[in-house]
C-alpha positions in Angstrom: -115.4 108.0 295.7 -112.8 110.9 296.3 -110.3 111.6 293.7 -107.3 113.5 294.7 -104.0 114.5 293.2 -101.8 111.7 291.9 -99.1 112.4 294.6 -101.9 112.6 297.5 -103.4 109.3 295.7 -99.7 107.9 296.0 -99.3 108.6 299.8 -102.8 107.1 300.6 -101.9 104.0 299.0 -98.6 104.0 300.9 -100.4 104.7 304.1 -103.0 102.0 303.2 -100.3 99.4 302.6 -98.3 100.5 306.0 -101.2 100.3 308.3 -103.4 97.5 306.4 -106.3 99.2 306.1 -108.6 99.9 303.4 -109.2 103.4 301.7 -112.1 104.4 303.6 -110.3 103.7 307.0 -107.2 105.3 305.9 -108.7 108.6 304.9 -110.9 108.7 308.2 -107.5 108.2 310.2 -105.9 110.8 308.0 -108.6 113.2 308.6 -109.0 112.8 312.2 -105.3 113.1 312.2 -105.2 116.3 310.7 -108.2 117.7 312.5 -106.7 116.7 315.7 -103.1 118.3 315.2 -104.7 121.6 314.3 -107.0 122.1 317.1 -110.4 121.0 315.6 -110.6 117.6 317.5 -109.6 116.0 320.5 -107.5 113.1 320.0 -106.8 110.2 322.3 -103.3 109.5 322.8 -103.3 106.7 320.3 -104.6 108.8 317.8 -102.1 111.4 318.6 -99.1 108.9 317.9 -100.3 108.1 314.4 -97.4 108.3 312.1 -95.2 110.1 314.4 -92.1 107.5 313.9 -93.1 106.7 310.4 -91.0 108.0 307.5 -92.3 107.1 304.0 -89.5 106.5 301.5 -89.9 109.1 298.9 -88.3 106.8 296.4 -91.0 104.1 296.9 -93.4 103.3 294.2 -96.4 101.2 294.0 -97.1 98.7 291.2 -93.9 99.8 289.6 -95.3 103.3 289.1 
């Protein structure tokens, strides 16, 4: 398992909840999106739209944290 900083973990947890995916799928989607947006990977049209209209509430918490 990959361990990240607390704020990154929080972001991944929010992404997992919003997209209804497990951690492995969330990390796969996040990495593919980053690679595509930075020119390292050609994304499909669906993948390039990932998260475009998504705004995460900075005050949101998980599990009362």
